A tleap script that builds the chain and sets N, CA, C and O, in Angstrom:
source leaprc.protein.ff14SB
mol = sequence {
  NMET PHE TRP PHE SER LEU TRP VAL HIE CYS
  ILE LYS ILE SER PHE TYR PHE THR ALA LYS
  THR SER VAL GLY VAL TYR ASP LEU GLY ILE
  SER GLU LYS ILE LYS ASP ASN LEU ARG LYS
  SER ASP ASN VAL GLY LYS MET ILE PRO LEU
  ILE LEU ASP ILE ASP LYS ARG THR GLN LEU
  PRO ASP LEU TRP THR ILE VAL ARG TYR LYS
  LYS ASN LEU CLYS
}
set mol.1.N position { 0.833 -1.161 0.000 }
set mol.1.CA position { 0.000 0.000 0.000 }
set mol.1.C position { 0.891 1.242 0.000 }
set mol.1.O position { 1.976 1.252 0.582 }
set mol.2.N position { 0.416 2.260 -0.651 }
set mol.2.CA position { 1.121 3.530 -0.651 }
set mol.2.C position { 0.120 4.657 -0.830 }
set mol.2.O position { -1.023 4.428 -1.224 }
set mol.3.N position { 0.556 5.875 -0.538 }
set mol.3.CA position { -0.270 7.056 -0.721 }
set mol.3.C position { 0.314 7.859 -1.865 }
set mol.3.O position { 1.532 7.981 -1.998 }
set mol.4.N position { -0.557 8.398 -2.679 }
set mol.4.CA position { -0.165 9.083 -3.909 }
set mol.4.C position { -0.863 10.439 -3.933 }
set mol.4.O position { -2.068 10.528 -3.699 }
set mol.5.N position { -0.096 11.501 -4.219 }
set mol.5.CA position { -0.724 12.821 -4.351 }
set mol.5.C position { -0.071 13.592 -5.492 }
set mol.5.O position { 1.125 13.460 -5.751 }
set mol.6.N position { -0.874 14.389 -6.156 }
set mol.6.CA position { -0.392 15.202 -7.274 }
set mol.6.C position { -0.087 16.603 -6.785 }
set mol.6.O position { -0.887 17.210 -6.072 }
set mol.7.N position { 1.081 17.118 -7.172 }
set mol.7.CA position { 1.493 18.470 -6.850 }
set mol.7.C position { 1.768 19.190 -8.164 }
set mol.7.O position { 1.759 18.566 -9.225 }
set mol.8.N position { 2.008 20.479 -8.105 }
set mol.8.CA position { 2.214 21.268 -9.318 }
set mol.8.C position { 3.412 20.767 -10.117 }
set mol.8.O position { 3.331 20.643 -11.339 }
set mol.9.N position { 4.512 20.481 -9.446 }
set mol.9.CA position { 5.743 20.124 -10.148 }
set mol.9.C position { 6.197 18.685 -9.932 }
set mol.9.O position { 7.262 18.294 -10.410 }
set mol.10.N position { 5.404 17.898 -9.221 }
set mol.10.CA position { 5.819 16.518 -8.973 }
set mol.10.C position { 4.623 15.698 -8.494 }
set mol.10.O position { 3.525 16.212 -8.279 }
set mol.11.N position { 4.881 14.416 -8.340 }
set mol.11.CA position { 3.945 13.557 -7.623 }
set mol.11.C position { 4.672 13.104 -6.364 }
set mol.11.O position { 5.890 12.925 -6.369 }
set mol.12.N position { 3.929 12.926 -5.307 }
set mol.12.CA position { 4.496 12.436 -4.055 }
set mol.12.C position { 3.890 11.070 -3.793 }
set mol.12.O position { 2.680 10.866 -3.890 }
set mol.13.N position { 4.763 10.155 -3.462 }
set mol.13.CA position { 4.329 8.805 -3.135 }
set mol.13.C position { 4.937 8.441 -1.792 }
set mol.13.O position { 6.149 8.544 -1.600 }
set mol.14.N position { 4.099 8.020 -0.875 }
set mol.14.CA position { 4.549 7.677 0.472 }
set mol.14.C position { 4.335 6.193 0.723 }
set mol.14.O position { 3.246 5.658 0.517 }
set mol.15.N position { 5.381 5.554 1.165 }
set mol.15.CA position { 5.340 4.158 1.578 }
set mol.15.C position { 5.595 4.121 3.079 }
set mol.15.O position { 6.277 4.995 3.615 }
set mol.16.N position { 5.058 3.129 3.751 }
set mol.16.CA position { 5.322 2.959 5.176 }
set mol.16.C position { 5.831 1.544 5.407 }
set mol.16.O position { 5.252 0.566 4.933 }
set mol.17.N position { 6.926 1.466 6.145 }
set mol.17.CA position { 7.566 0.193 6.442 }
set mol.17.C position { 7.673 0.014 7.953 }
set mol.17.O position { 7.660 0.987 8.707 }
set mol.18.N position { 7.778 -1.224 8.378 }
set mol.18.CA position { 8.095 -1.517 9.774 }
set mol.18.C position { 9.615 -1.532 9.904 }
set mol.18.O position { 10.329 -1.486 8.903 }
set mol.19.N position { 10.097 -1.597 11.119 }
set mol.19.CA position { 11.550 -1.677 11.324 }
set mol.19.C position { 12.107 -2.920 10.619 }
set mol.19.O position { 13.194 -2.879 10.043 }
set mol.20.N position { 11.365 -4.005 10.669 }
set mol.20.CA position { 11.806 -5.256 10.056 }
set mol.20.C position { 11.855 -5.153 8.527 }
set mol.20.O position { 12.813 -5.620 7.912 }
set mol.21.N position { 10.845 -4.555 7.915 }
set mol.21.CA position { 10.789 -4.520 6.446 }
set mol.21.C position { 11.585 -3.373 5.845 }
set mol.21.O position { 11.938 -3.422 4.667 }
set mol.22.N position { 11.873 -2.340 6.632 }
set mol.22.CA position { 12.636 -1.212 6.085 }
set mol.22.C position { 14.069 -1.606 5.767 }
set mol.22.O position { 14.688 -1.015 4.882 }
set mol.23.N position { 14.598 -2.579 6.463 }
set mol.23.CA position { 15.977 -3.018 6.245 }
set mol.23.C position { 16.185 -3.486 4.804 }
set mol.23.O position { 17.242 -3.242 4.222 }
set mol.24.N position { 15.203 -4.145 4.235 }
set mol.24.CA position { 15.308 -4.646 2.867 }
set mol.24.C position { 15.414 -3.546 1.822 }
set mol.24.O position { 15.937 -3.783 0.733 }
set mol.25.N position { 14.936 -2.365 2.125 }
set mol.25.CA position { 15.010 -1.241 1.187 }
set mol.25.C position { 16.470 -0.908 0.881 }
set mol.25.O position { 16.807 -0.533 -0.242 }
set mol.26.N position { 17.331 -1.047 1.889 }
set mol.26.CA position { 18.744 -0.710 1.706 }
set mol.26.C position { 19.460 -1.677 0.764 }
set mol.26.O position { 20.526 -1.358 0.236 }
set mol.27.N position { 18.879 -2.849 0.555 }
set mol.27.CA position { 19.463 -3.835 -0.359 }
set mol.27.C position { 18.985 -3.655 -1.800 }
set mol.27.O position { 19.500 -4.302 -2.711 }
set mol.28.N position { 18.012 -2.785 -2.005 }
set mol.28.CA position { 17.462 -2.578 -3.347 }
set mol.28.C position { 18.431 -1.755 -4.197 }
set mol.28.O position { 19.198 -0.948 -3.672 }
set mol.29.N position { 18.388 -1.962 -5.491 }
set mol.29.CA position { 19.215 -1.191 -6.417 }
set mol.29.C position { 18.567 0.130 -6.761 }
set mol.29.O position { 18.205 0.377 -7.912 }
set mol.30.N position { 18.420 0.983 -5.752 }
set mol.30.CA position { 17.774 2.284 -5.935 }
set mol.30.C position { 18.745 3.388 -5.538 }
set mol.30.O position { 19.828 3.126 -5.016 }
set mol.31.N position { 18.348 4.589 -5.789 }
set mol.31.CA position { 19.154 5.769 -5.486 }
set mol.31.C position { 19.572 5.821 -4.013 }
set mol.31.O position { 18.780 5.524 -3.119 }
set mol.32.N position { 20.819 6.200 -3.783 }
set mol.32.CA position { 21.298 6.381 -2.414 }
set mol.32.C position { 20.553 7.521 -1.718 }
set mol.32.O position { 20.395 7.509 -0.497 }
set mol.33.N position { 20.101 8.491 -2.486 }
set mol.33.CA position { 19.332 9.599 -1.915 }
set mol.33.C position { 18.044 9.082 -1.271 }
set mol.33.O position { 17.654 9.539 -0.197 }
set mol.34.N position { 17.395 8.138 -1.925 }
set mol.34.CA position { 16.169 7.548 -1.369 }
set mol.34.C position { 16.488 6.804 -0.088 }
set mol.34.O position { 15.760 6.923 0.898 }
set mol.35.N position { 17.563 6.041 -0.089 }
set mol.35.CA position { 17.963 5.296 1.106 }
set mol.35.C position { 18.296 6.260 2.245 }
set mol.35.O position { 17.948 5.996 3.396 }
set mol.36.N position { 18.963 7.368 1.938 }
set mol.36.CA position { 19.268 8.370 2.959 }
set mol.36.C position { 17.993 8.991 3.522 }
set mol.36.O position { 17.897 9.231 4.726 }
set mol.37.N position { 17.006 9.251 2.649 }
set mol.37.CA position { 15.722 9.793 3.113 }
set mol.37.C position { 15.057 8.843 4.108 }
set mol.37.O position { 14.474 9.276 5.102 }
set mol.38.N position { 15.151 7.549 3.829 }
set mol.38.CA position { 14.562 6.561 4.737 }
set mol.38.C position { 15.306 6.560 6.073 }
set mol.38.O position { 14.684 6.508 7.135 }
set mol.39.N position { 16.624 6.617 6.018 }
set mol.39.CA position { 17.427 6.640 7.254 }
set mol.39.C position { 17.085 7.847 8.129 }
set mol.39.O position { 17.075 7.748 9.356 }
set mol.40.N position { 16.808 8.977 7.497 }
set mol.40.CA position { 16.577 10.229 8.216 }
set mol.40.C position { 15.129 10.438 8.641 }
set mol.40.O position { 14.841 11.362 9.402 }
set mol.41.N position { 14.213 9.600 8.166 }
set mol.41.CA position { 12.803 9.863 8.469 }
set mol.41.C position { 12.469 9.514 9.914 }
set mol.41.O position { 13.009 8.577 10.501 }
set mol.42.N position { 11.565 10.300 10.451 }
set mol.42.CA position { 11.082 10.085 11.813 }
set mol.42.C position { 9.934 9.085 11.775 }
set mol.42.O position { 9.072 9.139 10.899 }
set mol.43.N position { 9.940 8.185 12.730 }
set mol.43.CA position { 8.876 7.186 12.803 }
set mol.43.C position { 7.521 7.846 13.022 }
set mol.43.O position { 7.403 8.887 13.670 }
set mol.44.N position { 6.514 7.210 12.464 }
set mol.44.CA position { 5.124 7.584 12.712 }
set mol.44.C position { 4.537 6.391 13.454 }
set mol.44.O position { 4.100 5.414 12.846 }
set mol.45.N position { 4.535 6.490 14.769 }
set mol.45.CA position { 4.180 5.320 15.569 }
set mol.45.C position { 5.244 4.257 15.366 }
set mol.45.O position { 6.430 4.503 15.584 }
set mol.46.N position { 4.817 3.081 14.950 }
set mol.46.CA position { 5.760 1.999 14.676 }
set mol.46.C position { 6.171 1.940 13.209 }
set mol.46.O position { 6.958 1.080 12.814 }
set mol.47.N position { 5.646 2.838 12.418 }
set mol.47.CA position { 5.913 2.812 10.978 }
set mol.47.C position { 7.008 3.817 10.616 }
set mol.47.O position { 7.162 4.859 11.252 }
set mol.48.N position { 7.766 3.463 9.566 }
set mol.48.CA position { 8.830 4.318 9.065 }
set mol.48.C position { 8.430 4.777 7.670 }
set mol.48.O position { 8.315 3.956 6.760 }
set mol.49.N position { 8.216 6.074 7.490 }
set mol.49.CA position { 7.770 6.560 6.180 }
set mol.49.C position { 8.928 6.740 5.201 }
set mol.49.O position { 10.037 7.117 5.579 }
set mol.50.N position { 8.642 6.463 3.956 }
set mol.50.CA position { 9.554 6.758 2.850 }
set mol.50.C position { 8.740 7.554 1.837 }
set mol.50.O position { 7.817 7.025 1.217 }
set mol.51.N position { 9.085 8.816 1.675 }
set mol.51.CA position { 8.323 9.705 0.793 }
set mol.51.C position { 9.179 10.044 -0.418 }
set mol.51.O position { 10.295 10.548 -0.288 }
set mol.52.N position { 8.638 9.759 -1.595 }
set mol.52.CA position { 9.329 10.048 -2.842 }
set mol.52.C position { 8.677 11.236 -3.525 }
set mol.52.O position { 7.453 11.298 -3.642 }
set mol.53.N position { 9.485 12.170 -3.970 }
set mol.53.CA position { 9.025 13.273 -4.821 }
set mol.53.C position { 9.503 12.951 -6.227 }
set mol.53.O position { 10.693 13.055 -6.524 }
set mol.54.N position { 8.585 12.563 -7.079 }
set mol.54.CA position { 8.923 12.160 -8.442 }
set mol.54.C position { 8.659 13.348 -9.369 }
set mol.54.O position { 7.517 13.768 -9.555 }
set mol.55.N position { 9.734 13.877 -9.940 }
set mol.55.CA position { 9.574 14.998 -10.870 }
set mol.55.C position { 10.294 14.770 -12.197 }
set mol.55.O position { 10.323 15.647 -13.061 }
set mol.56.N position { 10.878 13.571 -12.344 }
set mol.56.CA position { 11.551 13.213 -13.595 }
set mol.56.C position { 11.251 11.756 -13.939 }
set mol.56.O position { 11.149 10.903 -13.058 }
set mol.57.N position { 11.116 11.499 -15.201 }
set mol.57.CA position { 10.861 10.117 -15.627 }
set mol.57.C position { 11.990 9.176 -15.230 }
set mol.57.O position { 11.769 7.980 -15.038 }
set mol.58.N position { 13.181 9.707 -15.109 }
set mol.58.CA position { 14.330 8.873 -14.758 }
set mol.58.C position { 14.219 8.302 -13.344 }
set mol.58.O position { 14.958 7.384 -12.990 }
set mol.59.N position { 13.311 8.832 -12.540 }
set mol.59.CA position { 13.104 8.334 -11.182 }
set mol.59.C position { 12.133 7.154 -11.132 }
set mol.59.O position { 12.027 6.479 -10.109 }
set mol.60.N position { 11.437 6.910 -12.217 }
set mol.60.CA position { 10.414 5.857 -12.212 }
set mol.60.C position { 10.960 4.456 -11.959 }
set mol.60.O position { 10.298 3.687 -11.262 }
set mol.61.N position { 12.122 4.077 -12.479 }
set mol.61.CA position { 12.622 2.730 -12.159 }
set mol.61.C position { 12.793 2.494 -10.660 }
set mol.61.O position { 12.507 1.399 -10.175 }
set mol.62.N position { 13.256 3.505 -9.921 }
set mol.62.CA position { 13.369 3.360 -8.464 }
set mol.62.C position { 11.991 3.169 -7.844 }
set mol.62.O position { 11.820 2.340 -6.950 }
set mol.63.N position { 11.017 3.925 -8.310 }
set mol.63.CA position { 9.652 3.784 -7.812 }
set mol.63.C position { 9.148 2.365 -8.030 }
set mol.63.O position { 8.625 1.745 -7.103 }
set mol.64.N position { 9.298 1.850 -9.234 }
set mol.64.CA position { 8.795 0.495 -9.534 }
set mol.64.C position { 9.525 -0.562 -8.717 }
set mol.64.O position { 8.927 -1.561 -8.318 }
set mol.65.N position { 10.810 -0.351 -8.468 }
set mol.65.CA position { 11.568 -1.291 -7.639 }
set mol.65.C position { 10.998 -1.329 -6.221 }
set mol.65.O position { 10.843 -2.405 -5.643 }
set mol.66.N position { 10.691 -0.174 -5.667 }
set mol.66.CA position { 10.122 -0.113 -4.323 }
set mol.66.C position { 8.719 -0.707 -4.299 }
set mol.66.O position { 8.361 -1.406 -3.351 }
set mol.67.N position { 7.923 -0.439 -5.328 }
set mol.67.CA position { 6.570 -1.016 -5.408 }
set mol.67.C position { 6.657 -2.545 -5.429 }
set mol.67.O position { 5.921 -3.219 -4.707 }
set mol.68.N position { 7.555 -3.094 -6.256 }
set mol.68.CA position { 7.706 -4.552 -6.317 }
set mol.68.C position { 8.137 -5.120 -4.963 }
set mol.68.O position { 7.621 -6.145 -4.518 }
set mol.69.N position { 9.083 -4.445 -4.316 }
set mol.69.CA position { 9.530 -4.896 -2.991 }
set mol.69.C position { 8.357 -4.891 -2.008 }
set mol.69.O position { 8.122 -5.875 -1.307 }
set mol.70.N position { 7.640 -3.797 -1.966 }
set mol.70.CA position { 6.516 -3.655 -1.041 }
set mol.70.C position { 5.431 -4.705 -1.332 }
set mol.70.O position { 4.855 -5.291 -0.416 }
set mol.71.N position { 5.172 -4.925 -2.606 }
set mol.71.CA position { 4.148 -5.890 -3.013 }
set mol.71.C position { 4.499 -7.318 -2.576 }
set mol.71.O position { 3.613 -8.114 -2.267 }
set mol.72.N position { 5.786 -7.631 -2.554 }
set mol.72.CA position { 6.205 -8.983 -2.213 }
set mol.72.C position { 6.427 -9.215 -0.719 }
set mol.72.O position { 6.761 -10.327 -0.311 }
set mol.73.N position { 6.248 -8.184 0.093 }
set mol.73.CA position { 6.369 -8.363 1.538 }
set mol.73.C position { 5.192 -9.176 2.066 }
set mol.73.O position { 4.077 -9.074 1.554 }
set mol.74.N position { 5.442 -9.965 3.070 }
set mol.74.CA position { 4.363 -10.763 3.672 }
set mol.74.C position { 4.272 -10.490 5.135 }
set mol.74.O position { 3.425 -11.065 5.819 }
savepdb mol mol.pdb
quit
């Protein structure tokens, strides 16, 4: 599950992970900037948010990688 919102210059997509599932994000072949954002995010209760600001098509492969990872979590 994720949250999606449209902004003037980008789309924002928010994912929420547990402490256990967030560790796997660091193993994904995605931008180090995204991984740093996850490391720096403040917990929301027991959940760890990862918020992506997508403003270039070149960012879409990272988005799809995270979606696939999230989809395969059990």
